C-alpha positions as CSV (number, residue, x, y, z in Angstrom):
1,M,12.5,4.4,-11.2
2,D,15.7,5.9,-11.8
3,P,15.6,9.2,-9.5
4,K,17.9,10.9,-11.9
5,A,15.5,10.5,-15.3
6,D,14.5,13.5,-16.7
7,V,11.1,14.9,-16.0
8,P,8.5,14.4,-18.4
9,P,7.0,17.8,-20.0
10,T,4.0,19.2,-18.5
11,N,1.0,18.8,-20.4
12,H,-0.8,21.8,-21.5
13,V,-4.3,22.2,-22.9
14,L,-5.6,25.1,-24.1
15,R,-9.1,25.7,-22.6
16,A,-11.9,28.3,-22.4
17,H,-10.8,29.9,-19.0
18,H,-7.2,30.7,-20.4
19,V,-9.2,32.6,-23.0
20,G,-11.1,34.8,-20.5
21,I,-7.8,35.0,-18.4
22,L,-5.9,36.4,-21.8
23,T,-8.9,39.0,-22.5
24,L,-8.4,40.2,-18.7
25,F,-4.5,40.5,-19.6
26,I,-5.2,42.8,-22.6
27,L,-7.7,44.9,-21.0
28,T,-5.3,45.7,-17.9
29,F,-2.2,46.0,-20.0
30,K,-3.2,47.3,-23.0
31,E,-6.6,49.0,-23.0
32,Y,-6.4,50.6,-19.8
33,E,-2.5,50.9,-18.9
34,G,-1.8,53.4,-16.4
35,K,-5.6,54.4,-16.3
36,L,-6.7,52.1,-13.4
37,P,-6.6,53.3,-9.2
38,P,-3.6,51.5,-7.7
39,T,-6.0,49.8,-5.6
40,F,-8.0,48.3,-7.9
41,L,-4.9,47.4,-9.9
42,L,-3.6,45.6,-6.8
43,H,-6.6,43.5,-6.6
44,L,-6.7,42.9,-10.3
45,Y,-3.1,41.6,-10.0
46,R,-4.2,39.2,-7.2
47,V,-7.2,38.0,-9.2
48,L,-4.8,37.3,-12.8
49,L,-2.2,35.8,-10.1
50,N,-4.5,33.2,-8.3
51,E,-5.8,32.0,-11.8
52,V,-2.1,31.8,-13.5
53,V,-0.7,29.5,-11.1
54,E,-3.1,26.9,-11.2
55,V,-2.9,25.3,-7.8
56,A,-7.0,25.4,-7.3
57,P,-9.8,24.5,-9.9
58,P,-9.9,27.4,-12.2
59,K,-13.3,29.9,-11.5
60,T,-16.5,29.8,-13.9
61,Y,-16.8,32.8,-16.0
62,S,-19.5,34.3,-13.0
63,E,-17.4,34.0,-10.5
64,L,-14.3,36.0,-12.0
65,F,-17.0,38.6,-12.8
66,I,-18.5,38.8,-9.3
67,E,-14.5,38.7,-8.1
68,L,-13.4,41.8,-10.5
69,Q,-16.7,43.8,-9.1
70,A,-15.5,43.0,-5.6
71,G,-12.3,45.1,-6.2
72,P,-12.1,48.7,-4.5
73,K,-12.8,51.6,-6.4
74,S,-14.8,48.9,-9.1
75,E,-17.7,51.4,-9.8
76,E,-15.6,54.4,-10.9
77,G,-14.8,55.5,-14.2
78,Y,-12.2,53.1,-15.7
79,P,-12.6,49.8,-13.7
80,R,-16.4,49.9,-14.5
81,Q,-15.2,50.3,-18.1
82,L,-13.1,47.4,-17.9
83,I,-15.7,45.3,-16.4
84,E,-18.4,46.3,-18.9
85,G,-15.6,45.2,-21.6
86,F,-14.8,41.8,-20.0
87,A,-18.7,41.3,-19.7
88,S,-19.1,41.9,-23.5
89,C,-16.2,39.9,-24.9
90,L,-18.3,37.2,-26.0
91,V,-19.5,39.6,-28.8
92,G,-16.1,40.0,-30.1
93,L,-15.0,36.1,-29.9
94,S,-18.4,34.8,-31.6
95,S,-16.7,32.8,-34.5
96,A,-13.0,31.0,-35.4
97,E,-12.4,33.9,-37.5
98,E,-12.5,36.5,-34.3
99,M,-10.7,34.0,-32.1
100,T,-7.9,33.7,-34.2
101,N,-7.5,37.6,-34.5
102,F,-7.6,37.8,-30.9
103,F,-4.3,35.7,-30.6
104,A,-2.6,36.9,-33.2
105,G,-2.7,40.4,-31.1
106,L,-1.5,38.7,-28.0
107,P,2.6,38.7,-29.0
108,T,2.1,42.6,-28.5
109,L,2.4,41.7,-24.7
110,F,5.4,39.8,-24.6
111,V,7.3,40.5,-27.8
112,E,9.9,43.0,-28.0
113,K,10.7,44.7,-31.3
114,G,13.3,43.6,-33.5
115,E,16.1,45.2,-34.9
116,G,15.8,48.6,-37.0
117,E,12.4,49.4,-34.8
118,E,12.5,51.9,-31.9
119,D,13.8,49.9,-28.8
120,V,10.7,49.3,-26.6
121,Q,10.5,47.1,-23.9
122,A,7.5,44.3,-23.9
123,I,4.9,44.8,-21.9
124,L,5.3,41.5,-20.0
125,L,9.1,40.0,-19.6
126,R,9.4,36.9,-21.3
127,R,10.0,35.1,-18.4
128,S,7.9,36.4,-15.7
129,V,4.8,34.8,-14.6
130,F,2.5,36.3,-16.5
131,G,4.7,36.5,-19.6
132,Y,5.3,32.7,-19.6
133,F,1.3,32.1,-19.1
134,C,0.7,34.1,-22.4
135,R,3.5,32.7,-24.4
136,R,2.5,29.3,-23.3
137,C,-1.1,30.1,-24.4
138,F,-0.2,31.4,-27.5
139,V,2.2,28.7,-28.5
140,S,-0.7,26.2,-27.9
141,F,-2.9,28.3,-30.1
142,L,-0.6,27.9,-32.9
143,K,-0.7,24.2,-32.9
144,L,-4.5,24.2,-33.3
145,S,-5.9,23.6,-36.5
146,F,-9.2,25.7,-38.0
147,Y,-11.5,22.5,-36.4
148,G,-9.6,22.6,-33.3
149,V,-10.0,26.7,-33.0
150,G,-14.0,26.1,-34.0
151,K,-14.4,23.7,-31.0
152,L,-12.3,25.9,-28.6
153,Q,-14.7,29.2,-29.3
154,K,-17.8,26.8,-28.8
155,E,-16.5,25.8,-25.4
156,Y,-15.4,29.3,-24.8
157,A,-19.2,30.2,-25.6
158,A,-20.6,27.9,-23.2
159,W,-18.1,28.9,-20.4
160,V,-19.1,32.4,-20.7
161,Q,-22.8,31.5,-20.8
162,G,-22.7,29.4,-17.7
163,L,-23.3,26.0,-19.6
164,A,-21.6,22.7,-19.3
165,P,-18.6,23.0,-21.3
166,P,-18.8,20.7,-24.4
167,T,-15.3,18.8,-23.5
168,A,-16.4,15.7,-25.3
169,E,-16.5,17.7,-28.5
170,F,-12.8,18.9,-27.9
171,P,-11.0,16.0,-26.7
172,I,-7.1,15.7,-26.4
173,I,-6.4,12.2,-27.6
174,K,-2.8,11.9,-28.0
175,D,-1.8,9.4,-30.5
176,R,-0.5,9.0,-34.3
177,L,-4.2,8.5,-35.5
178,H,-6.3,11.8,-34.2
179,S,-5.1,14.8,-35.3
180,D,-8.0,16.8,-36.5
181,T,-7.7,19.4,-33.6
182,H,-3.9,19.9,-34.2
183,I,-2.2,21.2,-37.5
184,F,1.3,20.9,-35.9
185,R,2.1,18.4,-32.7
186,T,5.3,18.2,-31.2
187,V,6.5,15.1,-29.8
188,A,5.0,15.7,-25.9
189,D,1.5,16.0,-27.9
190,K,1.8,12.3,-28.9
191,T,2.5,11.2,-25.6
192,V,0.0,10.3,-22.9
193,W,2.0,11.2,-19.8
194,A,0.5,10.8,-16.1
195,Q,-2.4,13.0,-14.7
196,A,-3.7,13.4,-11.5
197,D,-7.7,12.8,-12.3
198,A,-7.8,9.6,-10.9
199,Y,-5.7,10.1,-7.9
200,E,-8.5,12.9,-7.2
201,I,-11.5,10.6,-7.7
202,W,-9.4,8.1,-5.5
203,D,-9.3,10.6,-2.8
204,K,-12.9,11.8,-3.1
205,A,-14.0,7.9,-3.3
206,L,-12.1,7.2,-0.2
207,A,-13.5,10.4,1.8
208,T,-17.3,9.4,1.0
209,G,-16.5,5.2,1.5
210,D,-17.1,4.2,-1.7
211,E,-14.6,1.4,-1.7
212,S,-15.4,-0.2,-5.5
213,V,-14.6,3.5,-7.4
214,A,-11.1,4.4,-4.8
215,T,-9.8,0.9,-6.0
216,E,-10.2,1.0,-9.7
217,N,-9.2,4.8,-10.0
218,L,-6.0,4.0,-7.7
219,R,-5.2,0.9,-10.0
220,R,-5.5,3.5,-13.2
221,Y,-3.7,6.3,-11.5
222,F,-0.7,4.3,-10.9
223,E,-1.0,2.3,-14.1
224,Q,-0.1,5.3,-16.2
225,H,2.7,6.6,-18.0
226,F,5.0,8.6,-15.8
227,H,8.3,8.1,-17.4
228,E,10.1,6.4,-20.3
229,H,10.7,2.9,-18.6
230,N,8.7,0.1,-19.1
231,D,7.9,-0.6,-15.6
232,S,6.6,2.5,-13.7
233,G,8.1,1.2,-10.5
234,F,5.1,2.8,-8.3
235,R,3.3,-0.5,-7.4
236,Q,4.6,-0.8,-4.2
237,H,2.5,3.1,-3.6
238,A,-0.6,1.6,-4.7
239,L,-0.6,-1.2,-2.4
240,L,0.7,1.1,0.4
241,N,-2.4,3.5,-0.2
242,L,-4.8,0.5,-0.3
243,V,-3.3,-1.0,2.8
244,R,-4.0,2.6,4.4
245,M,-7.8,2.2,3.3
246,H,-8.0,-1.0,4.8
247,Y,-6.6,-0.1,8.2
248,L,-8.4,3.2,8.5
249,R,-11.6,0.9,8.1
250,H,-10.6,-1.6,10.8
251,E,-10.3,-4.6,7.8
252,Y,-6.9,-5.7,9.6
253,V,-6.9,-9.0,7.4
254,A,-7.0,-7.5,4.4
255,A,-4.7,-4.9,5.3
256,R,-2.4,-7.5,6.6
257,K,-2.7,-9.7,3.5
258,L,-1.9,-6.6,0.9
259,L,0.9,-5.6,3.4
260,S,3.0,-8.5,2.7
261,E,2.9,-8.0,-0.8
262,A,3.6,-4.2,-0.9
263,I,6.9,-5.1,1.3
264,G,8.0,-7.7,-1.1
265,V,7.5,-5.2,-4.1
266,A,9.1,-2.4,-2.4
267,R,12.3,-4.7,-1.8
268,T,12.3,-6.0,-5.4
269,S,11.8,-2.1,-6.3
270,N,14.7,-1.2,-4.2
271,D,12.2,1.6,-2.7
272,K,13.8,2.3,1.0
273,V,11.7,5.1,2.2
274,T,7.9,2.9,1.1
275,L,9.4,-0.2,2.7
276,Q,9.8,1.8,5.9
277,H,6.6,2.7,5.7
278,C,5.6,-0.4,5.3
279,I,7.1,-2.1,7.8
280,S,5.8,0.9,10.4
281,M,2.5,0.0,9.0
282,L,2.7,-3.5,9.8
283,H,3.7,-2.5,13.2
284,R,0.2,-0.7,13.4
285,L,-1.3,-3.9,13.1
286,P,-2.7,-5.8,16.1
287,P,-0.7,-8.4,16.8
288,T,-2.1,-12.1,15.8
289,I,-1.0,-14.0,18.9
290,E,-3.1,-12.9,22.1
291,R,-1.6,-10.7,24.9
292,R,1.4,-10.2,22.5
293,R,2.9,-6.8,22.9
294,P,3.0,-4.6,20.5
295,V,6.3,-3.9,18.7
296,L,7.6,-0.4,19.1
297,N,9.4,1.4,16.2
298,E,13.1,2.0,16.3
299,I,14.8,5.4,15.2
300,Q,15.6,4.7,11.1
301,P,16.6,6.9,8.5
302,N,13.3,7.0,6.9
303,L,11.1,6.2,9.9
304,H,8.2,9.2,9.9
305,P,7.9,11.0,13.1
306,M,3.8,9.9,13.0
307,E,5.0,6.5,14.0
308,V,6.8,7.3,16.7
309,L,4.0,9.1,18.1
310,F,1.9,6.0,17.7
311,D,4.2,4.2,19.7
312,V,2.9,6.9,22.4
313,Y,-0.8,5.2,22.1
314,K,0.9,2.0,22.4
315,L,2.8,2.6,25.4
316,M,-0.2,4.2,27.0
317,D,-2.4,0.8,26.4
318,E,-3.0,0.0,30.4
319,E,-2.7,-3.7,29.4
320,N,0.9,-3.2,28.3
321,G,1.9,-2.0,32.0
322,Q,3.9,0.8,31.1
323,P,4.1,4.0,33.0
324,L,3.5,7.2,31.6
325,S,6.6,8.1,32.0
326,A,7.4,6.3,28.9
327,S,5.1,7.7,27.0
328,F,6.4,11.1,27.7
329,A,10.0,9.9,26.6
330,K,8.5,8.5,23.3
331,L,7.0,11.5,22.9
332,V,10.3,13.9,23.2
333,Q,11.8,11.5,20.4
334,G,9.0,12.1,18.1
335,M,9.3,15.8,18.6
336,G,13.0,15.2,18.1
337,L,12.5,13.4,15.0
338,F,9.8,16.0,13.6
339,D,12.4,18.7,13.9
340,H,15.1,16.6,12.5
341,W,13.0,16.2,9.3
342,F,11.7,19.6,9.3
343,D,15.1,20.9,8.8
344,G,16.6,18.0,6.4
345,D,19.6,17.6,8.3
346,G,21.7,14.6,6.8
347,Q,19.7,13.9,3.6
348,K,21.7,12.7,1.0
349,E,18.6,13.5,-1.5
350,P,16.6,16.7,-2.0
351,H,14.0,16.9,1.3
352,V,10.7,17.5,1.6
353,A,9.1,19.0,4.8
354,P,6.1,17.8,6.1
355,P,3.0,19.5,5.9
356,D,2.1,22.2,8.4
357,R,-0.6,19.9,9.5
358,E,1.6,17.4,11.0
359,Q,3.5,19.6,13.4
360,W,0.2,19.8,15.6
361,A,0.0,16.0,15.9
362,Q,2.4,15.9,18.6
363,H,0.6,18.6,20.7
364,A,-2.6,16.5,20.1
365,V,-1.0,13.5,21.5
366,Q,0.8,16.0,24.7
367,S,-2.8,16.5,25.5
368,V,-4.0,12.7,26.0
369,V,-0.9,12.1,27.7
370,W,-1.2,15.0,30.1
371,S,-5.1,14.2,30.4
372,A,-4.2,10.6,31.1
373,A,-1.7,11.8,33.9
374,G,-4.5,13.8,35.5
375,C,-3.2,17.0,34.4
376,D,-6.1,18.5,32.8
377,R,-5.3,22.1,32.8
378,L,-2.1,21.3,31.0
379,S,-4.2,18.9,28.4
380,V,-6.6,22.1,27.6
381,I,-3.1,24.5,26.9
382,E,-2.1,21.7,24.3
383,E,-5.8,21.0,22.9
384,N,-6.4,25.3,22.7
385,L,-2.8,25.0,20.6
386,V,-4.1,22.7,18.0
387,I,-7.6,24.4,17.5
388,A,-5.9,27.6,17.4
389,F,-3.4,27.0,14.2
390,T,-5.5,24.1,12.5
391,D,-8.1,25.3,9.8
392,V,-11.8,25.4,10.3
393,G,-13.9,23.1,8.7
394,G,-11.2,20.8,6.9
395,D,-10.4,17.1,7.5
396,D,-7.4,17.4,10.1
397,N,-7.8,14.5,12.1
398,N,-5.7,16.2,14.9
399,R,-8.3,19.0,15.0
400,L,-11.2,16.6,15.3
401,T,-9.4,14.7,17.8
402,V,-9.0,17.6,20.3
403,I,-12.6,18.5,20.0
404,L,-14.0,15.4,20.6
405,N,-12.1,15.0,24.1
406,Q,-12.8,18.6,24.7
407,A,-16.6,17.9,24.2
408,Y,-16.7,14.7,26.4
409,R,-14.9,16.4,29.1
410,E,-17.4,19.3,29.0
411,A,-19.8,16.3,29.2
412,R,-18.1,14.9,32.1
413,Q,-18.7,18.1,34.0
414,G,-22.4,18.6,33.4
415,N,-22.5,20.8,30.2
416,Y,-24.1,18.5,28.1
417,E,-25.9,21.2,25.8
418,K,-22.5,23.3,25.3
419,S,-20.6,19.7,24.8
420,L,-23.3,18.7,22.0
421,S,-23.4,22.3,20.4
422,A,-20.0,22.4,20.1
423,L,-19.9,18.5,18.5
424,L,-22.9,19.6,16.0
425,Q,-21.4,23.0,14.4
426,P,-21.0,22.4,11.1
427,N,-17.6,23.6,10.4
428,V,-16.7,20.5,13.0
429,W,-18.3,18.1,10.9
430,S,-18.6,19.5,6.8
431,G,-15.0,18.5,6.0
432,L,-14.7,15.1,7.3
433,S,-13.8,11.8,5.4
434,L,-16.7,9.1,6.4
435,V,-13.9,7.6,8.5
436,D,-13.3,10.5,10.9
437,Y,-17.6,10.8,10.5
438,G,-17.8,7.6,12.6
439,L,-15.6,9.1,15.3
440,W,-17.5,11.9,15.4
441,A,-20.9,10.4,15.1
442,Q,-19.8,8.0,18.0
443,E,-18.9,10.7,20.5
444,V,-22.1,12.4,19.9
445,W,-23.6,9.3,21.0
446,H,-21.6,8.8,24.0
447,V,-22.3,12.5,25.2
448,L,-26.1,11.5,24.9
449,V,-25.7,7.8,26.7
450,L,-24.0,9.7,29.3
451,R,-26.4,12.1,29.9
452,A,-29.0,9.5,30.0
453,T,-27.7,7.3,32.4
454,R,-26.5,10.0,34.5
455,R,-30.4,11.2,34.8
456,G,-31.9,7.8,35.0
457,Q,-33.3,7.6,31.6
458,D,-33.2,4.2,31.2
459,R,-36.2,3.6,28.9
460,A,-34.4,6.0,26.1
461,Y,-31.0,4.9,26.7
462,R,-32.7,0.9,26.3
463,E,-35.0,1.7,23.4
464,I,-33.7,5.0,21.4
465,L,-30.0,4.8,22.1
466,L,-28.8,1.3,22.2
467,P,-30.6,0.4,19.1
468,R,-28.9,3.3,17.0
469,R,-25.4,2.9,18.2
470,P,-23.0,3.8,15.9
471,P,-20.2,1.1,14.7
472,G,-17.4,1.3,17.0
473,E,-16.1,0.1,20.4
474,F,-18.7,0.4,23.4
475,K,-18.0,-0.6,26.9
476,A,-21.2,-0.8,28.6
477,R,-19.8,-0.8,31.9
478,Y,-18.9,2.9,31.7
479,Y,-22.1,4.0,31.9
480,S,-24.2,1.3,33.7
481,L,-24.0,-1.6,36.5
482,A,-26.7,-3.5,35.8
483,T,-24.9,-4.7,32.4
484,E,-22.1,-7.1,32.4
485,G,-20.8,-6.7,28.7
486,Q,-17.2,-6.2,27.9
487,K,-14.7,-5.8,30.7
488,L,-12.8,-2.8,31.0
489,S,-9.4,-2.0,31.7
490,K,-7.2,-3.8,34.5
491,L,-7.6,-0.3,36.4
492,Q,-11.1,0.5,36.1
493,D,-12.8,-3.3,36.1
494,P,-11.8,-3.8,39.8
495,L,-13.8,-0.1,40.3
496,W,-16.5,-1.4,38.7
497,D,-16.8,-4.5,40.8
498,V,-16.5,-2.2,44.0
499,I,-19.4,0.0,43.0
500,Q,-21.1,-2.9,42.0
501,M,-20.7,-4.7,45.4
502,Q,-21.8,-1.7,47.1
503,Q,-25.4,-2.0,45.9
504,C,-25.5,-5.2,47.6
505,D,-23.5,-4.3,50.9
506,Q,-20.8,-6.6,49.7
507,A,-17.9,-4.1,48.9
508,T,-15.4,-5.7,51.2
509,S,-15.7,-9.0,49.3
510,A,-13.9,-6.7,46.3
511,I,-11.0,-5.5,48.2
512,D,-8.5,-7.4,47.0
513,G,-9.1,-6.8,43.2
514,L,-9.6,-2.6,44.5
515,L,-5.7,-2.8,46.4
516,T,-4.4,-4.2,42.8
517,S,-6.0,-1.5,40.9
518,L,-4.5,1.3,43.4
519,W,-1.0,-0.6,42.8
520,H,-1.1,-0.4,39.1
521,S,-2.7,2.9,39.0
522,E,0.2,4.2,41.3
523,F,2.7,2.7,39.6
524,L,1.4,3.6,35.9
525,G,0.9,7.2,36.6
526,R,-3.1,7.3,36.0
527,L,-3.8,9.8,39.0
528,H,-7.7,9.8,37.4
529,S,-8.1,6.0,38.3
530,Y,-5.6,6.4,41.3
531,R,-8.1,9.0,43.1
532,T,-11.1,7.3,42.6
533,G,-9.9,3.8,44.0
534,I,-8.6,6.2,46.8
535,I,-12.3,7.5,47.5
536,L,-14.0,3.9,47.4
537,L,-11.0,2.3,49.4
538,A,-12.3,4.8,52.3
539,D,-15.7,4.1,51.5
540,V,-14.6,0.6,52.2
541,G,-12.6,1.3,55.1
542,M,-15.5,2.5,56.8
543,E,-17.0,-1.2,56.9
544,Y,-14.0,-2.3,58.7
545,G,-14.3,0.3,61.2
546,M,-11.1,2.1,60.0
547,S,-13.1,5.4,59.7
548,K,-10.2,7.8,61.0
549,R,-8.0,6.0,58.7
550,S,-10.3,6.3,56.1
551,R,-10.5,10.1,56.8
552,R,-7.0,10.9,56.8
553,I,-6.3,9.3,53.3
554,L,-9.0,11.1,51.7
555,E,-7.9,14.4,53.2
556,E,-4.5,13.9,51.8
557,I,-5.8,14.1,48.4
558,M,-8.3,16.6,48.7
559,P,-6.3,19.2,47.4
560,Q,-6.1,17.4,44.0
561,I,-9.5,16.7,44.0
562,I,-11.2,20.0,45.3
563,S,-10.2,22.1,42.3
564,G,-13.1,20.6,40.6
565,Q,-11.5,19.4,37.2
566,D,-13.8,16.2,37.7
567,L,-17.0,17.4,39.4
568,E,-18.4,13.9,39.7
569,Q,-14.7,13.0,41.5
570,R,-15.1,15.5,44.0
571,A,-18.7,15.1,44.7
572,L,-18.2,11.4,45.6
573,A,-15.3,12.6,47.5
574,C,-17.2,15.4,49.3
575,F,-20.0,12.9,50.4
576,T,-17.4,9.9,51.4
577,L,-15.5,12.4,53.3
578,A,-18.9,14.0,55.4
579,R,-19.4,10.6,56.3
580,C,-16.0,9.6,57.6
581,I,-15.9,12.7,59.4
582,I,-19.2,11.6,61.1
583,V,-18.3,8.5,62.0
584,A,-15.1,9.4,63.0
585,G,-16.1,11.8,65.0
586,E,-19.1,9.7,66.6
587,S,-22.0,12.2,65.3
588,T,-20.9,14.7,67.9
589,P,-22.6,18.0,66.9
590,D,-18.7,19.6,65.9
591,A,-18.5,16.5,63.6
592,L,-21.8,17.2,62.2
593,R,-21.4,20.8,61.6
594,E,-17.6,20.0,59.9
595,A,-19.7,17.6,57.6
596,V,-22.0,20.1,56.4
597,P,-19.8,22.0,54.2
598,Y,-18.6,18.9,52.3
599,L,-22.6,17.5,52.2
600,I,-23.4,20.8,50.1
601,K,-20.7,21.0,47.8
602,S,-21.3,17.4,47.1
603,E,-25.0,18.2,46.6
604,E,-24.4,21.2,44.2
605,D,-22.0,19.0,42.2
606,Y,-24.6,16.3,41.8
607,R,-27.1,18.6,40.4
608,A,-24.8,20.1,38.2
609,L,-24.1,16.7,36.5
610,E,-28.1,15.8,36.8
611,M,-27.0,12.9,38.4
612,H,-30.4,13.0,40.6
613,R,-30.5,9.5,42.4
614,A,-27.1,10.7,44.1
615,I,-28.6,14.1,44.6
616,M,-31.6,12.3,46.5
617,D,-29.0,10.6,48.6
618,V,-27.2,13.3,49.6
619,Q,-30.1,15.7,50.4
620,Y,-31.7,12.9,52.6
621,F,-28.2,12.3,54.4
622,L,-28.0,15.9,54.6
623,S,-31.7,16.7,56.2
624,V,-30.6,14.1,58.9
625,V,-27.3,15.8,60.2
626,Y,-29.5,19.2,60.1
627,H,-32.2,17.1,62.1
628,N,-29.7,15.6,64.6
629,L,-28.1,19.5,64.9
630,G,-31.6,20.7,65.9
631,L,-31.6,23.0,62.6
632,H,-35.4,22.3,61.6
633,V,-35.9,24.9,58.8
634,E,-32.8,23.5,57.0
635,R,-33.9,20.2,57.7
636,E,-37.1,21.1,55.8
637,E,-35.8,22.8,53.0
638,A,-33.5,19.6,52.2
639,A,-36.4,17.4,52.6
640,K,-38.3,19.9,50.1
641,R,-35.6,19.9,47.7
642,H,-35.2,15.7,48.2
643,F,-39.2,15.4,47.2
644,A,-38.7,18.0,44.2
645,T,-35.5,15.9,43.0
646,Q,-37.9,12.6,42.9
647,E,-40.6,14.3,41.2
648,M,-38.0,15.6,38.5
649,R,-36.5,12.0,38.4
650,K,-39.8,10.7,37.4
651,E,-40.7,12.9,35.0
652,L,-37.4,12.4,33.1
653,E,-37.4,8.5,33.0
654,L,-40.4,8.6,30.7
655,S,-38.8,12.0,28.6
656,D,-35.9,11.6,25.4
657,E,-35.9,15.4,25.6
658,G,-34.9,15.5,21.7
659,I,-32.4,12.7,21.4
660,S,-34.1,11.3,18.4
661,G,-34.0,14.7,17.0
662,I,-30.0,14.7,17.6
663,L,-29.6,11.4,16.4
664,Q,-31.4,12.4,13.1
665,V,-29.2,15.4,12.6
666,V,-26.1,13.2,12.7
667,K,-27.8,10.4,10.0
668,M,-28.1,13.7,7.9
669,A,-24.9,14.8,8.2
670,G,-23.8,11.4,7.2
671,A,-26.0,11.2,4.5
672,A,-24.4,14.7,3.0
673,L,-20.9,13.9,3.5
674,A,-21.4,10.5,1.6
675,H,-23.2,12.5,-1.1
676,R,-20.5,15.1,-1.8
């Protein structure tokens, strides 16, 4: 398609709600001109402007009536009379003749008096927004036949009464054979131009997961008459939209097949922008060759900033072996490219600024990178920025991502109820597409699994949670030592091996993998994994008789852990450090007293996390320390807490504590989203 081709004329069909708005114009600018209070008049202007610009679906008669009643001073004299006049407008427009007389008086709003008459300016300027709307409706009415006017009156009566509009009785068929509704037709009235209805259905079907309806309406949309040329030149756009649909549904084989076709069509059409989008999408797809590193995008004139941010995701994959410094560098490139796009520098063609929601994507990605680097406070700042400046209850994936990350962080800190309540808020899931709903449901499920495995609710985990697991990636090794399952990353899998071997007193056999994991964690800048690895290394070092060395390496990283950004990590570090202090001090009273505060802190953290098995271990160890110090009262209290925790653990093993109810809410939310 030639970009310099004339834009096709905009289609205009006179409908019932247009007549209602024209009624308000006559009441406002003729019947009650200069009589309305300024505050109510301003409210009325806003209502009319919102309807005239047509950026949202037109309001029904009842909605428009409620809007008028909601205005300031609407119960006073003239405003009340105007509202009553609008309510009784159907009485004066009950026939085709009355409808014709109504439109005959409409030109007095925008037509200036001619020569020989008084020089009086029109009420509405012809080129103003209101004047243009009235003129447009008047011209459209002049082209209607008597039969068309009668159908318009029927539709208007149904609109006022709140009934389904008989649109089927008043079709606008644009061809040379059907002319019963129009007495005069222009060239534009005989040609069917492209409409957005099919694309709207495609968008809705995509959100609700109806693939067949989505594909059919996307085809219908791009097969419409966009311009005077024989070929629309938009087939590559249809293919690219289909590729994105399959990509979001993780149907990579179908996406790759359609993408190769879209690339060929874009090259044939010489559509460089769409071709760049297709190539970027090709780089997003997983490589077909195993262990092949993904391709990073080079900065190109038509490269979208979001593709650079997706390169950050590729660089953050631990299997690719790239440090976080590379992710930060690529993130800076994405921010600079977004600013370039926003300013439109160097654009030869008219530039369209990216949507406002896209500027928060860089902050969402920054929060993820800072969290991976172990800087949780900086991550929280970026997340709060995204939440503060994005729309509530919408379908913004950036907002959803940071909400899910915040909820899981709260759950890891032991705030399970707070995390679940934040996720189950209707304004979080009410506007999601089914693809994003899957991410949301999976996060709720992961929070429930985290709570159940920490509490020792093995029966609920096996019989309730696992059979009702949502589709998506799940690595059981994150939550259980008794499950082989899918392996973790090269940083975390050796840590899992060490913890598993500790259960059978064979941790020394996993020391090689632990040292390799520590090296990779330090090189890649993953401080969370590095700190956990140091704690496990100190624990294994005691088995080699290196208690003093273990104490020293733990004390070096304790300033990073003691702040409590990860309670589970701090609890394990305090418990391990207390044991190192006791062993290194050869169980002297001074060493025992020095270890007591760390044991108390460890017990408090494990209690906040509801990890009852770990609490029992700490409480038992603490009672032994009190016994060796001769503190019998404190020893008895620690022993009582130990047995109380044991009883609580037995009770929780047989309970599910609302797990089924929460999963039912997730199920009902999915059903509601699918039936929108």
